[in-house]
C-alpha positions in Angstrom: 18.0 87.9 31.6 18.4 91.1 30.1 19.7 92.4 33.5 22.4 89.8 33.8 23.5 90.5 29.9 23.5 94.4 30.8 25.7 94.0 33.9 28.0 91.8 32.3 28.3 94.3 29.4 29.0 97.3 31.4 32.3 98.8 30.9 32.9 97.0 27.5 32.4 99.0 24.2 31.7 96.8 21.1 33.7 99.8 19.0 36.8 99.6 21.2 37.2 95.7 21.9 35.0 93.4 20.0 36.7 90.3 21.7 36.1 91.5 25.1 32.5 92.6 24.5 31.8 89.1 23.1 33.4 87.5 26.2 31.3 89.6 28.3 28.2 88.8 26.5 29.0 85.1 26.8 29.5 85.4 30.5 26.3 87.4 30.9 24.5 84.6 28.9 26.0 82.0 31.3 25.1 83.8 34.4 21.6 84.5 33.0 21.0 80.8 32.3 22.1 79.8 35.9 19.9 82.3 37.3 16.9 81.1 35.0 17.4 77.5 36.0 17.4 78.5 39.6 14.3 80.4 39.2 12.8 77.4 37.4 13.9 74.9 39.8 12.5 76.9 42.9 8.9 77.3 41.1 8.9 73.6 40.3 9.6 72.7 44.0 7.1 75.2 45.1 4.5 73.5 43.0 5.3 70.2 44.0 5.0 71.1 47.5 1.6 72.8 47.1 0.3 69.8 45.2 1.4 67.2 47.9 0.0 69.4 50.7 -3.3 69.7 49.0 -3.5 65.9 48.5 -2.9 65.1 51.9 -5.5 67.7 53.2 
């Protein structure tokens, strides 16, 4: 998540333009949340598949 925030903040300075920095921070937070959701869903589906395969064996 910190990578998503850092990439979004790159090129924006809090001292130069606080509004642009805040918008970049918000965009980074949204992207980080989506990445986290995709990782969570992948792990959840992998666990379901692993337990289903174990049950039939």
